[in-house]
C-alpha positions in Angstrom: 1.8 -39.6 -49.7 0.8 -42.4 -47.4 -2.6 -42.6 -45.9 -1.2 -42.0 -42.4 0.5 -38.7 -43.4 -2.5 -37.4 -45.4 -4.2 -35.8 -42.4 -1.0 -33.9 -41.4 -0.7 -32.2 -44.8 -4.3 -31.6 -45.6 -5.2 -28.0 -46.4 -8.3 -26.8 -44.6 -10.3 -24.2 -46.5 -13.4 -22.3 -45.5 -14.4 -21.1 -42.1 -16.1 -24.3 -40.8 -18.2 -22.4 -38.2 -20.5 -25.4 -38.0 -22.5 -25.8 -34.8 -22.1 -22.2 -33.6 -23.7 -20.7 -36.8 -26.3 -23.5 -36.9 -27.3 -22.6 -33.4 -27.2 -18.9 -34.0 -29.5 -19.3 -37.1 -32.0 -21.2 -34.9 -31.9 -18.8 -32.0 -32.3 -15.7 -34.1 -35.1 -17.4 -36.1 -36.9 -18.1 -32.8 -36.5 -14.4 -31.7 -37.9 -13.2 -35.0 -40.8 -15.7 -34.9 -41.8 -14.6 -31.4 -41.7 -10.9 -32.4 -43.7 -11.7 -35.5 -46.3 -13.7 -33.5 -46.5 -10.8 -31.0 -47.1 -8.2 -33.8 -49.7 -10.5 -35.5 -51.5 -10.9 -32.2 -51.4 -7.1 -31.7 -52.9 -6.6 -35.2 -55.8 -9.0 -34.8 -56.4 -8.0 -31.1 -59.2 -5.9 -29.9 -59.3 -2.2 -30.7 -59.0 -0.3 -33.9 -55.7 0.1 -35.7 -54.7 3.6 -35.9 -51.6 5.8 -36.0 -52.0 6.6 -32.3 -52.2 3.0 -31.2 -49.2 2.1 -33.4 -47.3 5.0 -31.9 -48.4 4.0 -28.4 -47.1 0.5 -28.9 -43.7 1.6 -30.2 -43.3 4.5 -27.7 -43.2 1.8 -24.9 -39.5 1.3 -23.8 -40.0 -2.5 -23.5 -41.3 -2.6 -27.1 -38.3 -0.6 -28.3 -35.9 -3.0 -26.6 -37.8 -6.0 -28.0 -37.7 -4.4 -31.4 -34.0 -3.7 -31.1 -33.2 -7.2 -30.0 -35.2 -8.5 -32.9 -33.4 -6.1 -35.3 -30.0 -7.3 -34.1 -31.1 -10.9 -34.4 -32.2 -10.2 -38.0 -28.9 -8.5 -38.7 -26.9 -11.5 -37.5 -29.2 -14.0 -39.2 -28.8 -12.3 -42.5 -25.1 -11.9 -42.1 -24.6 -15.7 -41.4 -26.8 -16.6 -44.4 -25.2 -14.2 -46.8 -21.7 -15.0 -45.7 -22.3 -18.6 -46.3 -23.8 -18.0 -49.7 -20.7 -15.9 -50.7 -18.3 -18.5 -49.3 -20.1 -21.4 -51.0 -20.8 -19.9 -54.5 -18.3 -17.1 -55.1 -14.8 -18.6 -55.8 -12.6 -15.6 -56.7 -11.4 -14.4 -53.3 -11.4 -10.6 -54.2 -15.0 -10.8 -55.4 -16.1 -12.8 -52.3 -14.3 -10.3 -49.9 -15.9 -7.4 -51.8 -19.3 -8.9 -51.5 -18.8 -9.6 -47.8 -17.7 -6.0 -47.1 -20.6 -4.6 -49.1 -23.0 -6.8 -47.2 -21.6 -5.6 -43.9 -21.8 -2.0 -44.9 -25.4 -2.5 -46.1 -26.5 -4.3 -43.0 -24.9 -1.7 -40.7 -26.5 1.1 -42.7 -30.0 -0.6 -42.5 -29.6 -1.1 -38.8 -28.6 2.5 -38.2 -31.6 3.7 -40.2 -34.0 1.3 -38.3 -32.6 2.4 -34.9 -33.2 6.0 -35.9 -36.8 5.2 -36.9 -37.4 3.2 -33.7 -36.1 5.8 -31.3 -38.0 8.7 -33.0 -41.3 7.3 -31.8 
């Protein structure tokens, strides 16, 4: 095969999500960092830590939404990272697909549980 025809017959493997996933990892990391800094500030802030103050914080609708956005950011962040690990290091397609499906099921189950906990407050 000549060098000029090489590009036309080249097999492209993998998803090659590239910039979109790189940006998603950074944006979700910033969301999680802001949430963490907020909670750390709340922990070291004035006033005693108690169940009532914790419940008061999370009974606020804005805090529930902030927590939900952070939870969804965490979900997507973990999915992109795990998907890339499975794609890079697991070569048998059926094993990789099985691991990806199990990862999705686990993440959806954890998210459902976390939403239940968050909205019970």
